[in-house]
Legacy VTK file of the C-alpha trace (Angstrom):
# vtk DataFile Version 3.0
C-alpha trace
ASCII
DATASET POLYDATA
POINTS 326 float
-186.425 -18.938 112.590
-187.228 -20.545 109.362
-190.119 -18.746 107.469
-192.274 -21.663 105.898
-193.306 -19.284 103.188
-191.707 -16.358 101.461
-193.501 -14.581 98.464
-192.256 -11.683 96.590
-189.342 -11.439 99.406
-188.817 -7.869 98.738
-192.064 -6.869 99.849
-193.848 -9.601 101.909
-192.861 -12.077 104.516
-195.578 -14.805 105.667
-195.474 -17.389 108.633
-198.006 -20.094 109.384
-198.133 -22.343 112.445
-199.860 -24.902 110.206
-197.055 -27.020 109.561
-195.579 -26.807 113.015
-196.018 -29.579 115.785
-198.668 -28.265 118.211
-196.787 -27.815 121.374
-194.561 -25.719 119.275
-196.713 -23.515 117.449
-197.135 -20.626 119.924
-193.267 -20.090 120.330
-193.249 -20.123 116.362
-195.860 -17.610 116.367
-194.172 -15.579 119.264
-191.085 -15.555 117.141
-193.031 -14.473 113.943
-194.709 -11.593 115.483
-191.478 -10.174 117.118
-190.027 -10.212 113.502
-192.884 -8.638 111.874
-193.649 -5.968 114.516
-191.197 -5.613 117.352
-190.058 -7.121 120.636
-193.421 -8.251 122.196
-194.418 -10.641 124.882
-197.543 -12.858 123.900
-199.122 -15.088 126.431
-201.170 -18.015 125.127
-204.487 -18.815 126.830
-204.218 -22.715 125.948
-201.644 -25.393 127.075
-200.863 -26.618 123.260
-202.031 -25.766 119.944
-202.126 -22.263 118.367
-203.376 -22.036 115.048
-201.961 -18.691 113.720
-200.720 -16.922 110.671
-198.633 -13.757 110.091
-198.329 -11.896 106.750
-196.053 -8.889 106.537
-196.272 -6.409 103.522
-193.591 -3.473 103.234
-194.705 -0.150 102.467
-191.622 1.992 102.214
-190.514 2.247 105.966
-193.829 1.226 107.151
-195.485 -2.052 106.813
-198.691 -3.893 107.275
-199.231 -6.882 109.355
-202.269 -9.112 108.866
-202.623 -11.486 111.758
-204.960 -14.370 112.401
-204.981 -16.082 115.544
-207.147 -17.530 118.739
-207.620 -15.801 121.868
-204.374 -14.579 123.654
-202.879 -11.559 125.455
-199.876 -9.370 123.755
-197.878 -7.270 126.088
-195.078 -5.082 125.452
-193.039 -4.693 128.537
-190.505 -2.178 129.930
-187.810 -4.714 128.749
-189.362 -5.072 125.407
-189.207 -1.475 124.922
-185.596 -1.093 125.898
-184.509 -3.973 123.562
-186.039 -2.267 120.599
-183.934 0.491 118.534
-186.942 2.061 116.627
-190.080 3.684 117.603
-193.525 3.413 115.955
-197.299 3.479 116.354
-199.590 0.674 115.846
-202.570 1.537 113.720
-205.042 -1.479 114.145
-207.813 -2.187 111.689
-210.028 -4.914 113.489
-211.118 -7.607 110.912
-212.635 -10.330 113.053
-213.210 -10.763 116.933
-212.740 -8.006 119.498
-209.577 -6.653 121.057
-209.127 -4.370 124.212
-206.087 -2.082 124.216
-204.911 -0.917 127.537
-202.128 1.787 127.642
-201.396 4.445 130.422
-204.542 3.705 132.688
-206.796 4.037 129.490
-208.518 1.277 127.706
-210.120 1.288 124.309
-211.923 -1.750 122.511
-211.906 -2.657 118.657
-214.639 -4.579 117.124
-214.487 -5.442 113.402
-214.290 -2.238 111.194
-212.960 -0.272 113.974
-209.452 1.545 113.823
-207.328 2.412 117.022
-203.702 3.656 117.408
-201.359 3.331 120.301
-197.767 3.891 120.961
-194.928 1.420 121.286
-192.747 3.548 123.253
-195.317 2.976 126.182
-196.134 -0.449 127.774
-199.423 -2.060 126.593
-201.829 -4.990 126.635
-203.597 -6.210 123.821
-206.445 -8.579 124.958
-207.680 -10.435 121.989
-210.545 -12.206 124.044
-213.791 -12.329 121.816
-214.138 -14.935 118.872
-212.671 -18.259 118.156
-210.294 -17.104 115.486
-209.194 -13.241 115.579
-207.893 -11.239 112.832
-206.187 -7.841 112.535
-204.565 -5.651 110.052
-201.869 -3.716 111.912
-200.048 -0.749 110.510
-196.394 -0.224 111.615
-196.380 3.245 111.775
-192.605 4.806 112.002
-192.897 7.457 114.949
-191.688 10.285 112.943
-194.074 9.667 109.916
-196.929 10.732 112.263
-195.112 13.004 114.764
-194.182 15.306 111.733
-197.792 15.856 111.036
-198.855 16.662 114.610
-198.586 19.726 116.553
-195.284 20.016 118.449
-195.184 17.981 121.770
-198.657 16.289 121.028
-199.074 13.338 123.146
-200.709 10.414 121.122
-202.509 8.218 123.602
-204.563 5.159 122.998
-207.520 6.355 120.875
-210.240 4.663 118.641
-209.725 7.127 115.560
-212.467 5.537 113.542
-214.915 7.387 116.028
-213.918 10.723 114.424
-217.431 11.989 113.446
-216.054 13.644 110.226
-213.378 11.520 108.984
-213.451 8.246 110.902
-215.182 6.519 108.040
-212.399 7.735 105.563
-209.709 6.367 107.941
-211.603 2.930 108.070
-212.097 2.567 104.527
-208.614 3.623 103.552
-207.134 1.276 105.954
-209.268 -1.604 104.635
-208.312 -0.728 101.087
-204.710 -0.675 101.784
-205.079 -4.003 103.784
-206.996 -5.818 101.267
-205.054 -4.554 98.036
-201.512 -3.768 99.103
-200.257 -6.733 97.104
-202.170 -5.868 93.811
-200.740 -2.390 94.106
-196.883 -1.208 93.211
-194.928 -0.393 96.313
-195.040 3.171 95.394
-198.799 3.050 95.065
-199.068 1.527 98.301
-196.690 4.071 100.168
-199.002 6.926 98.639
-202.123 5.726 99.946
-200.366 4.714 103.329
-199.254 8.539 103.430
-202.772 9.628 102.901
-204.169 7.242 105.691
-201.482 8.896 108.143
-202.569 12.267 106.844
-206.423 11.423 107.941
-205.282 10.036 111.435
-202.938 13.097 111.928
-206.030 15.236 110.975
-208.179 13.453 113.320
-205.663 13.486 116.319
-205.286 17.330 115.891
-208.870 17.820 116.079
-209.056 15.934 119.179
-206.393 17.928 120.558
-207.783 21.048 119.768
-211.189 19.777 121.355
-209.356 18.996 124.483
-207.438 22.409 124.576
-210.940 24.017 124.398
-212.047 22.200 126.808
-209.561 23.006 129.201
-209.865 26.432 128.179
-213.418 26.593 129.190
-212.616 24.894 132.352
-209.764 27.300 133.357
-212.132 30.427 132.506
-214.854 28.893 134.647
-212.508 28.680 137.555
-211.105 32.092 137.066
-214.852 33.354 137.148
-215.334 31.424 140.343
-211.959 32.807 141.805
-212.961 36.040 141.085
-216.263 35.891 142.651
-214.890 34.385 145.691
-212.593 37.242 146.086
-215.178 40.054 145.552
-217.513 38.338 148.122
-214.712 38.572 150.709
-213.178 41.981 149.637
-214.114 43.491 152.893
-212.749 41.027 154.908
-209.223 42.532 156.721
-206.437 39.885 156.402
-207.984 38.241 153.462
-205.349 35.504 152.433
-204.828 33.265 149.381
-205.512 30.297 151.565
-208.896 31.708 152.223
-209.915 31.885 148.613
-208.243 28.666 147.496
-210.376 26.958 150.374
-213.463 28.609 148.914
-213.100 27.667 145.352
-211.608 24.174 146.003
-208.315 24.922 144.323
-204.686 24.867 145.505
-203.046 28.099 146.662
-200.399 27.668 143.731
-203.269 27.308 141.181
-204.925 30.819 142.532
-201.435 32.433 141.746
-201.125 30.836 138.456
-204.784 31.923 137.412
-204.360 35.636 138.409
-200.878 35.612 136.863
-202.712 34.875 133.563
-204.507 38.211 133.929
-201.348 39.994 134.437
-201.702 40.299 138.373
-200.797 38.987 141.702
-203.182 38.308 144.570
-202.199 41.084 146.757
-202.386 43.535 144.026
-205.844 42.305 142.771
-207.273 42.458 145.967
-206.152 45.873 147.019
-206.872 47.375 143.388
-210.583 45.657 143.778
-210.785 47.343 147.093
-209.786 50.592 145.799
-212.184 50.614 143.017
-214.788 50.170 145.805
-213.473 52.923 147.660
-213.369 55.318 144.839
-217.210 54.464 143.989
-218.190 55.115 147.739
-216.061 58.349 147.712
-218.225 59.908 144.896
-221.598 58.362 146.181
-223.971 61.026 147.436
-225.252 58.516 150.266
-221.586 58.496 151.547
-220.836 62.284 151.568
-220.942 62.396 155.471
-218.899 59.191 156.076
-215.317 59.859 156.699
-212.733 58.612 154.149
-210.965 56.718 156.779
-214.096 54.896 157.871
-214.565 53.949 154.343
-211.417 52.421 153.822
-211.690 50.402 157.246
-215.022 49.217 155.639
-212.951 47.927 152.609
-210.607 45.877 154.593
-207.642 48.549 154.908
-206.078 48.554 158.321
-203.271 51.277 157.731
-204.623 54.602 156.330
-201.199 55.777 155.252
-200.732 52.741 153.052
-204.200 53.179 151.818
-203.553 56.745 150.805
-200.417 55.684 149.097
-201.883 53.128 147.102
-204.905 55.176 146.157
-202.895 57.729 144.809
-200.737 55.505 142.827
-203.938 53.921 141.139
-205.874 56.970 140.641
-203.257 59.808 140.481
-204.757 61.871 143.438
-205.391 61.881 147.007
-208.761 60.133 148.335
-209.801 63.714 149.317
-209.309 65.227 146.018
-211.011 62.340 144.419
-213.924 62.992 146.750
-213.837 66.795 146.027
-214.136 66.314 142.164
LINES 1 327
326 0 1 2 3 4 5 6 7 8 9 10 11 12 13 14 15 16 17 18 19 20 21 22 23 24 25 26 27 28 29 30 31 32 33 34 35 36 37 38 39 40 41 42 43 44 45 46 47 48 49 50 51 52 53 54 55 56 57 58 59 60 61 62 63 64 65 66 67 68 69 70 71 72 73 74 75 76 77 78 79 80 81 82 83 84 85 86 87 88 89 90 91 92 93 94 95 96 97 98 99 100 101 102 103 104 105 106 107 108 109 110 111 112 113 114 115 116 117 118 119 120 121 122 123 124 125 126 127 128 129 130 131 132 133 134 135 136 137 138 139 140 141 142 143 144 145 146 147 148 149 150 151 152 153 154 155 156 157 158 159 160 161 162 163 164 165 166 167 168 169 170 171 172 173 174 175 176 177 178 179 180 181 182 183 184 185 186 187 188 189 190 191 192 193 194 195 196 197 198 199 200 201 202 203 204 205 206 207 208 209 210 211 212 213 214 215 216 217 218 219 220 221 222 223 224 225 226 227 228 229 230 231 232 233 234 235 236 237 238 239 240 241 242 243 244 245 246 247 248 249 250 251 252 253 254 255 256 257 258 259 260 261 262 263 264 265 266 267 268 269 270 271 272 273 274 275 276 277 278 279 280 281 282 283 284 285 286 287 288 289 290 291 292 293 294 295 296 297 298 299 300 301 302 303 304 305 306 307 308 309 310 311 312 313 314 315 316 317 318 319 320 321 322 323 324 325
C-alpha cells in the first residue's frame, strides 16, 4: 500500500483516507492499521466513506499509534493471531468518543482520558461506538517489555489501569504526555518516558494481582473454617465420609482433600485425631469417671475398640486407661 504521507521516515509513518475514493477508504484504512499494529479485522458500519487517519511513531521496539476514525468494530481473530509473528499488549489512551473492549468474556469501556490494556495473543473485539469521530492513542507494547516487570506466570487480562486509586492518574498523564509530545522529543527521550509508563502499568497490574491473591486467600481461609466446623459438628457420627462434609459445605470432595492437605492432614486422620482429642478430654472429666472407656469411644464415632486403642496410643503415647489413671 502506498503511504500518502511519510514524515521523518525513521520514526513516523502516516496514512489518511482523505485522498482516497470513498468506496476504497475503508480498505485503505484496514491495510493501514494492519501495518501500524498487527493483523486485525476491522468491520465498517457504513457502506461507503470512511474518514480516518493513522499516525505511527516508533519508540525503540515499541510504538505509539494515534488513530482517528468514525464508529466501527475492530476484531482480532484466531487467524489474525496465527498470522502474527510477534506478541504485544495494546495500551490504549482514549482521546475522543467511547470504546468497549471485549476479551475472554470480560468487557471494559474507555472514555476520554481513560487507559486500558489488553493482550494481542487473545481474541478481542473493540467496539468504537460512541461519537461521530473517535480518537485513540494506542501504545504497541512488546510483550517481553511488560512481562519482565511482572510476577512469573502473571495473567494479563483486559483492565482499565487508569482506575488505579494510587497511580492511575500518573498512568493517564504519562500516556497523554508521551502521545502529545513524542515527536518533539528525541527518540531516546521518548523511549525513556515509555519505559516509565510501562513501569507504572506493571506496578498497577502487580497491585491488582496481590489484591486478587489476598481475596482468594481470604476465601480459602473462610472455606477452611467452614469445613472444620462442619466436621466438628458431625464428629460423633459413625462412618462420617468426605461426601457428607463436601455436601454440607457446598464444595467438591476433591476440594475438601485439597484444603485439609494444606494444613498437613488427610480427611480420615483429621477426623480420627479430633475424635481422639474429644475422648482424651472426656477421660479426665470427673463427670465421666463412671462411664466405660469403650462407651466413650463409641460416643465419639469409633466402632472398633482395638483400632481406637491403637490410634489413641499412637497419638498420646499411652493406653486410654493409663491416660484416665493420670
